[in-house]
KELO-915228 format. One line per 10 residues: number of its first residue (from 0); their letters; for each residue x, z, y of C-alpha. Coordinates in steps of 0.05 Angstrom, whole numbers, always signed. Layout:
! residues N
NUM) a) X,Z,Y; ...
END
This chain:
! residues 257
0) xxxxxxxxxx) +1,+1,-3; +57,+16,+47; +91,-50,+30; +29,-89,+44; +19,-51,+113; +91,-67,+131; +83,-140,+111; +19,-145,+153; +48,-113,+210; +107,-165,+208
10) xxxxxxxxxx) +60,-223,+198; +22,-202,+266; +89,-192,+300; +109,-263,+284; +42,-293,+302; +49,-261,+369; +118,-285,+379; +94,-355,+363; +38,-356,+414; +85,-327,+463
20) xxxxxxxxxx) +136,-375,+457; +83,-431,+465; +59,-399,+527; +132,-393,+554; +142,-471,+541; +82,-488,+588; +106,-535,+642; +91,-527,+719; +82,-575,+775; +132,-572,+832
30) xxxxxxxxxx) +114,-598,+899; +170,-614,+951; +176,-640,+1023; +238,-671,+1044; +263,-695,+1117; +271,-771,+1115; +277,-812,+1050; +334,-771,+1019; +306,-731,+962; +376,-711,+939
40) xxxxxxxxxx) +380,-666,+1003; +353,-594,+1005; +278,-595,+1013; +248,-570,+1078; +193,-540,+1032; +182,-530,+957; +131,-492,+916; +116,-487,+842; +46,-483,+813; +13,-481,+747
50) xxxxxxxxxx) +11,-531,+693; -45,-571,+721; -48,-553,+798; -6,-534,+856; -20,-526,+931; +20,-519,+989; +23,-460,+1038; +10,-502,+1100; +30,-446,+1147; +98,-441,+1116
60) xxxxxxxxxx) +102,-515,+1110; +90,-527,+1177; +133,-477,+1208; +192,-507,+1164; +172,-579,+1185; +178,-552,+1263; +244,-518,+1249; +272,-581,+1216; +253,-626,+1276; +188,-650,+1255
70) xxxxxxxxxx) +145,-610,+1300; +97,-671,+1315; +73,-668,+1243; +29,-616,+1211; -8,-618,+1144; -80,-587,+1139; -77,-594,+1062; -23,-615,+1012; -27,-606,+934; -20,-638,+869
80) xxxxxxxxxx) -55,-640,+802; -43,-665,+729; -74,-667,+662; -7,-640,+624; +5,-644,+572; -29,-712,+573; -85,-743,+530; -92,-795,+477; -162,-819,+510; -169,-882,+553
90) xxxxxxxxxx) -203,-889,+620; -188,-857,+691; -168,-787,+666; -138,-809,+600; -64,-821,+585; -18,-777,+629; -23,-770,+703; -2,-729,+764; -38,-738,+830; -13,-723,+901
100) xxxxxxxxxx) -64,-717,+957; -62,-687,+1030; -75,-699,+1102; -21,-703,+1153; -33,-703,+1226; +9,-721,+1288; +13,-702,+1358; +37,-748,+1412; +109,-737,+1442; +128,-681,+1389
110) xxxxxxxxxx) +192,-682,+1353; +199,-725,+1294; +138,-768,+1311; +150,-836,+1280; +199,-817,+1233; +193,-810,+1154; +181,-749,+1111; +178,-750,+1034; +129,-713,+990; +151,-705,+918
120) xxxxxxxxxx) +111,-678,+859; +140,-673,+791; +124,-644,+720; +157,-650,+652; +133,-632,+583; +85,-687,+576; +74,-704,+500; +14,-754,+504; +7,-808,+499; +59,-828,+451
130) xxxxxxxxxx) +58,-903,+468; +33,-938,+530; +19,-1009,+552; +31,-995,+626; +56,-945,+677; +8,-951,+737; +20,-929,+812; -40,-923,+862; -39,-904,+932; -97,-894,+982
140) xxxxxxxxxx) -95,-884,+1057; -143,-863,+1112; -116,-867,+1180; -151,-839,+1241; -125,-849,+1313; -54,-860,+1287; -10,-915,+1260; +41,-913,+1206; +56,-924,+1136; +54,-897,+1062
150) xxxxxxxxxx) +107,-919,+1012; +101,-892,+940; +141,-898,+876; +133,-865,+810; +183,-851,+755; +178,-834,+678; +238,-801,+647; +232,-792,+573; +271,-743,+530; +331,-787,+522
160) xxxxxxxxxx) +339,-792,+597; +316,-863,+601; +272,-881,+661; +219,-929,+684; +204,-940,+757; +136,-968,+790; +121,-975,+864; +66,-1010,+908; +69,-1046,+973; +72,-1008,+1037
170) xxxxxxxxxx) +4,-986,+1059; -10,-987,+1135; -67,-974,+1182; -84,-1047,+1180; -89,-1050,+1103; -151,-1077,+1076; -175,-1043,+1031; -134,-986,+1046; -110,-977,+976; -62,-1015,+931
180) xxxxxxxxxx) -32,-1008,+861; +24,-1034,+817; +41,-1030,+745; +98,-1039,+694; +109,-1035,+620; +148,-970,+604; +171,-1002,+534; +192,-950,+482; +200,-879,+505; +211,-814,+472
190) xxxxxxxxxx) +166,-750,+482; +168,-704,+517; +172,-740,+582; +170,-721,+658; +129,-760,+711; +156,-757,+785; +119,-784,+841; +151,-796,+913; +109,-810,+974; +141,-828,+1039
200) xxxxxxxxxx) +97,-820,+1104; +105,-843,+1176; +57,-827,+1230; +54,-847,+1303; -1,-824,+1354; -14,-893,+1379; -71,-877,+1425; -35,-819,+1459; -80,-768,+1422; -76,-732,+1357
210) xxxxxxxxxx) -80,-774,+1295; -78,-762,+1224; -73,-798,+1156; -113,-775,+1094; -77,-802,+1030; -69,-795,+956; -18,-824,+906; -30,-828,+828; +22,-842,+776; -15,-854,+709
220) xxxxxxxxxx) +19,-869,+638; -45,-905,+606; -60,-893,+532; -59,-951,+486; -111,-925,+438; -124,-865,+391; -69,-823,+375; -61,-807,+300; -75,-736,+278; -6,-719,+258
230) xxxxxxxxxx) +20,-734,+327; -32,-684,+354; -13,-632,+301; +57,-634,+321; +41,-621,+394; +0,-566,+371; +52,-532,+331; +112,-541,+380; +144,-474,+390; +109,-440,+329
240) xxxxxxxxxx) +156,-449,+269; +153,-374,+249; +78,-366,+240; +81,-429,+191; +134,-391,+155; +84,-332,+149; +28,-376,+125; +76,-401,+69; +91,-332,+50; +22,-312,+45
250) xxxxxxx) +5,-370,+1; +64,-353,-47; +42,-282,-49; -30,-300,-72; -4,-350,-124; +41,-295,-152; -12,-243,-151
END
């Protein structure tokens, strides 16, 4: 009886360890803002969110922009979302995606007006889909009382470090419709993979009054079709080897009884 109690306690401990390890492996979205277009330089602002959503503290972000010489700019909102770890389903929310959205305002005559800033959203640990016909980039803008532009590019980097890049033509206040998309084939890639989107914004208060640009940018790896059950099983069991060992031991114990 004592041996049985000890074995059950060990089993419970291993299961708790396994689920804890899985939780510790959960990925997070990182949202960063850079001066200009050089994303290798230190970020003006950066925040880490959860696995499916992240939001900027606009008070801190706008203060950092002013301190960095971009006092003409301010965000009323800025955030990102994803469907990590991805999906085998097709359709608008299928495959794997990250989405950046926000609203940038500009005041006339302020420092940094008409100069670029870059917003970067990134997340790793995507395991679905395991194959894809296309990596798609979509950008949308809504200028109000301002002129300017939006340029965006997306990058998929797989577990081997191989990368695929897609971009869209520059969107401006005269773009009709105010959206654009581009796609490319990612070829063969190895999971898990990382998605990284970069959105470069320029805004000018052309009317001499405050202006703004509401924008969104989506990077999506589309699903080729249904994913076989074994692939889903591998995803579910990642980081949980010990519980499987426990299950095997239990089966052997019953067989020997």
